[in-house]
C-alpha positions in Angstrom: 74.3 -46.2 -60.7 73.4 -42.9 -58.9 69.5 -42.7 -59.4 70.0 -38.9 -58.2 71.7 -38.8 -61.1 69.2 -40.3 -63.9 66.2 -38.8 -65.9 63.9 -40.9 -67.5 62.5 -38.0 -70.3 59.8 -38.1 -73.2 60.1 -35.4 -76.2 56.4 -34.9 -77.1 55.1 -32.1 -79.5 52.7 -31.0 -82.3 53.7 -32.7 -86.0 56.6 -30.7 -87.4 57.9 -28.4 -84.4 61.1 -30.0 -84.8 61.0 -32.6 -82.2 63.1 -35.2 -83.6 65.3 -32.8 -85.1 65.8 -31.9 -81.2 66.8 -35.5 -80.5 68.9 -35.4 -83.2 71.2 -32.2 -82.0 70.1 -34.3 -78.3 72.2 -37.2 -79.2 75.5 -35.5 -81.5 76.0 -32.9 -78.5 75.7 -36.1 -75.6 78.4 -38.0 -78.3 75.9 -40.2 -78.6 76.3 -40.3 -82.6 78.9 -38.5 -84.9 76.5 -36.8 -86.8 74.0 -35.4 -87.0 71.4 -37.2 -88.5 68.5 -34.6 -90.3 64.8 -35.4 -90.4 64.2 -34.0 -94.0 67.3 -36.2 -95.3 65.8 -38.9 -94.2 68.4 -40.0 -92.2 67.3 -39.5 -88.3 68.6 -42.1 -85.8 65.0 -42.2 -84.2 63.5 -42.8 -87.1 64.2 -46.0 -88.0 61.4 -47.3 -90.0 61.2 -46.9 -93.8 57.7 -45.6 -93.4 59.3 -42.7 -90.8 62.2 -42.3 -93.0 60.4 -41.6 -96.7 57.8 -39.6 -94.5 59.8 -37.7 -92.6 57.6 -38.2 -89.5 57.6 -39.9 -86.4 55.4 -43.5 -86.2 56.1 -45.3 -83.4 57.9 -43.9 -80.0 61.8 -45.0 -79.7 64.1 -45.3 -77.1 67.7 -44.0 -76.6 70.5 -43.0 -73.6 73.0 -40.6 -73.3 75.1 -38.8 -70.8 75.8 -35.0 -69.8 77.7 -33.3 -67.5 75.1 -31.4 -64.9 75.9 -30.0 -61.7 74.3 -32.1 -58.9 73.4 -29.8 -56.1 75.8 -31.0 -53.1 77.6 -33.5 -55.1 79.7 -31.2 -57.7 79.8 -31.6 -61.7 78.4 -35.5 -62.6 78.1 -37.5 -65.3 74.2 -37.7 -65.9 72.4 -40.7 -67.5 69.4 -39.3 -69.4 67.2 -41.8 -71.1 64.9 -40.4 -73.9 61.5 -41.1 -75.6 61.3 -39.7 -78.7 57.2 -39.0 -79.0 55.2 -39.3 -82.2 53.6 -35.9 -83.2 50.7 -36.5 -85.7 47.6 -37.2 -84.2 46.8 -40.6 -85.5 49.6 -41.6 -83.0 48.4 -40.3 -80.1 48.0 -43.7 -78.1 51.4 -44.0 -78.5 52.3 -41.1 -76.7 49.9 -41.2 -74.0 51.6 -45.0 -73.3 55.3 -43.4 -73.3 53.8 -40.5 -71.1 52.8 -43.2 -68.3 56.4 -44.4 -68.0 57.8 -41.3 -68.2 59.4 -38.8 -64.8 59.8 -35.5 -67.1 59.1 -34.1 -70.8 60.3 -31.3 -73.0 57.4 -30.1 -75.2 58.8 -28.5 -78.2 56.6 -25.8 -79.8 56.8 -24.6 -83.2 58.0 -20.9 -82.4 56.2 -19.6 -85.1 52.9 -21.3 -84.7 52.8 -21.1 -80.5 50.3 -23.4 -79.5 48.9 -25.8 -81.8 46.4 -28.7 -81.6 48.5 -31.2 -80.6 50.3 -29.3 -77.9 46.9 -28.9 -76.4 46.7 -32.7 -76.6 50.2 -34.0 -75.3 50.0 -31.4 -72.4 46.8 -32.6 -71.4 48.1 -36.1 -71.2 51.2 -35.0 -69.3 48.5 -33.5 -66.7 46.7 -36.7 -66.2 49.9 -38.2 -65.4 51.2 -35.7 -63.7 54.2 -35.6 -66.0 56.7 -32.3 -64.4 58.0 -30.0 -67.6 59.6 -27.9 -69.7 58.6 -25.9 -72.9 61.4 -25.5 -75.7 60.5 -23.0 -78.1 62.1 -23.8 -81.1 62.5 -22.8 -84.7 63.2 -19.3 -83.6 64.9 -18.7 -86.9 62.1 -19.6 -89.0 60.1 -17.0 -90.8 57.2 -15.5 -88.4 59.2 -17.1 -85.2 57.9 -15.2 -82.1 58.8 -16.3 -79.0 56.6 -13.6 -76.9 54.0 -14.8 -79.0 54.1 -18.2 -77.9 54.6 -18.0 -74.0 51.5 -15.6 -74.2 50.2 -18.9 -76.5 51.1 -20.8 -73.9 49.8 -18.9 -70.6 46.1 -18.9 -72.5 45.9 -22.4 -74.0 48.2 -24.6 -71.4 49.0 -22.4 -68.5 49.7 -19.3 -66.5 52.7 -21.7 -64.1 54.3 -21.4 -67.8 57.7 -18.8 -66.8 59.8 -18.0 -69.6 63.9 -18.9 -68.4 65.2 -17.8 -71.2 64.7 -14.6 -74.0 66.2 -15.1 -77.5 68.6 -12.9 -78.9 67.1 -11.6 -82.4 64.2 -13.0 -84.3 63.6 -15.2 -87.4 67.2 -14.6 -89.5 68.2 -12.4 -86.9 68.3 -15.1 -84.2 71.8 -15.5 -83.3 71.4 -16.5 -79.5 69.9 -16.4 -76.0 70.0 -14.4 -72.6 69.7 -16.8 -69.3 67.3 -15.3 -66.9 68.8 -17.3 -64.0 72.7 -16.3 -64.2 71.5 -13.0 -66.1 74.2 -14.1 -69.3 74.4 -14.3 -72.8 75.6 -17.1 -75.2 75.8 -17.4 -79.0 77.1 -20.6 -80.2 79.5 -21.2 -82.6 81.6 -24.4 -84.3 80.4 -26.2 -87.9 77.1 -27.8 -85.8 77.2 -25.0 -82.6 79.1 -27.5 -80.6 80.6 -24.0 -78.7 78.8 -22.1 -76.9 80.2 -18.4 -76.3 79.3 -16.9 -72.8 78.9 -12.9 -72.9 76.9 -9.8 -71.3 73.5 -9.5 -72.1 73.5 -7.2 -75.3 72.7 -3.1 -73.9 69.6 -3.1 -75.9 68.0 -6.4 -74.2 69.1 -5.2 -70.5 65.8 -3.7 -69.8 63.8 -6.6 -70.9 66.2 -8.8 -69.9 65.8 -7.7 -65.8 61.8 -6.9 -66.6 61.3 -10.8 -67.0 63.9 -11.7 -64.7 61.3 -10.1 -62.3 58.7 -12.1 -63.3 60.9 -15.0 -62.3 62.0 -14.6 -59.1 58.2 -13.4 -58.7 57.3 -16.9 -59.2 60.3 -18.9 -57.7 59.4 -17.2 -54.6 55.7 -17.6 -54.8 56.8 -21.5 -55.6 59.9 -22.7 -54.4 58.9 -23.2 -51.0 58.6 -21.5 -47.4 62.0 -20.3 -47.0 62.3 -19.1 -50.3 59.4 -17.1 -50.1 60.2 -15.7 -46.9 63.5 -14.6 -48.3 62.0 -13.3 -51.5 58.9 -11.2 -48.9 61.8 -9.9 -47.0 63.8 -8.1 -49.9 66.6 -10.8 -49.7 68.4 -11.0 -52.9 67.9 -15.0 -54.5 71.3 -16.2 -55.5 71.8 -18.5 -58.7 72.0 -21.6 -56.6 68.5 -20.9 -54.8 66.9 -19.2 -57.8 68.0 -23.0 -59.2 66.6 -25.3 -56.4 63.5 -23.4 -56.5 62.3 -23.9 -59.8 63.4 -27.3 -59.6 61.2 -28.0 -56.1 58.1 -26.1 -58.3 58.5 -27.7 -61.2 58.9 -31.5 -59.6 55.5 -30.8 -58.0 54.0 -29.5 -61.5 53.7 -26.1 -59.9 55.8 -24.5 -62.7 56.8 -25.3 -66.3 60.2 -23.4 -67.6 60.1 -21.7 -70.8 63.5 -22.2 -73.3 64.0 -21.1 -76.1 66.3 -22.2 -79.7 66.6 -23.2 -83.0 67.5 -27.6 -83.5 68.2 -27.3 -86.9 70.3 -23.8 -86.7 72.6 -25.2 -83.8 71.4 -22.4 -81.0 70.1 -23.2 -77.5 69.9 -27.2 -77.4 72.7 -27.5 -74.9 70.9 -25.1 -72.7 67.9 -27.3 -73.1 69.9 -29.9 -71.4 71.5 -28.0 -68.7 67.6 -27.0 -67.9 67.1 -31.5 -67.9 69.9 -31.8 -65.3 69.0 -28.8 -63.1 64.9 -28.9 -63.4 63.3 -31.8 -64.3 63.4 -35.1 -61.6 65.4 -38.1 -61.1 63.3 -40.9 -60.1 64.0 -40.6 -56.4 61.9 -37.2 -56.6 58.8 -39.0 -57.1 56.5 -40.6 -55.1 56.2 -44.5 -55.1 54.4 -46.6 -57.9 51.2 -48.7 -56.9 50.4 -51.4 -59.4 48.6 -54.7 -58.5 50.4 -57.6 -57.2 50.1 -60.4 -60.0 50.5 -63.6 -57.1 48.2 -61.8 -55.2 45.9 -59.7 -56.9 46.4 -57.1 -54.4 47.3 -53.3 -55.0 51.1 -52.4 -53.6 53.2 -50.2 -53.3 56.6 -49.6 -54.6 59.3 -47.7 -53.6 62.2 -46.6 -55.7 64.8 -48.5 -54.0 67.0 -52.0 -55.1 65.9 -53.6 -52.2 62.4 -53.6 -53.6 60.5 -56.7 -55.7 60.8 -55.8 -59.2 58.4 -53.5 -60.6 57.8 -53.1 -64.3 56.0 -50.5 -66.6 55.4 -51.9 -70.5 55.3 -49.0 -72.6 56.1 -50.3 -76.3 56.2 -54.1 -77.5 58.1 -54.5 -80.9 58.7 -57.4 -82.8 62.8 -58.0 -84.1 62.7 -58.8 -88.0 66.1 -60.2 -87.5 
């Protein structure tokens, strides 16, 4: 397996932000499951414990693997292996989240679009800071009454990081939320089919062009500042950044925890999850993008450094212990 084509990610959030619902859509769109398991019906694949299904909440971290087609620079379209840990959102199970973050290469932080940053959102964000986990933000529930992307973005800036930058905008809001604008490609997307499995690309609506240009300008400024010396030089000289350069700059900044791309959607209404998967591939690090790991050799009791290579001795981090009743 080419480690460049691997993403080890976690889904983290405040309780009821739609974290497990988002994970269920990921499993469906990637072909891991043939049907969508709904949390409110007690059928979520990742909530396997009886207590989780009864209460409709995640109690323990659950891991799974799926595959997604993504563009890899210099390699074209590749089959990307995504290892996912779905973590609890309830404050009582914070320790379970922290153990999981220790082994992640990247994270997707899910927010309730009608609430913005909530108490546990702050907790998991700070835990991700502690372990230097690169992350993207997904403002979910844009179809919900009170769903407000711009309020949510402002709350992220105010309470979490000024380095969060919108790479998408919603088309409509609440029950009129119908699609998404991609600020990198400057294209709009609607989602059709029984479960939103078909994404339809189109021009940006005329009444949103000025807002899209405004937020794209903010994005390009951030990419110019944080995407590396070469991009900064080109941006300052007034050059036009290509789509590939913008993605490269965002990725470089995300890996170094200098930028946090903000996306939007509605997992329950099947809007935007595929674009979020594209962002996982485009912007979150592969194992090869991260520094070597340090740990204590059990034989010598001395600290050693291990690079991510098949030639290195085995090193592993245990984040979960479970008893199989069967």
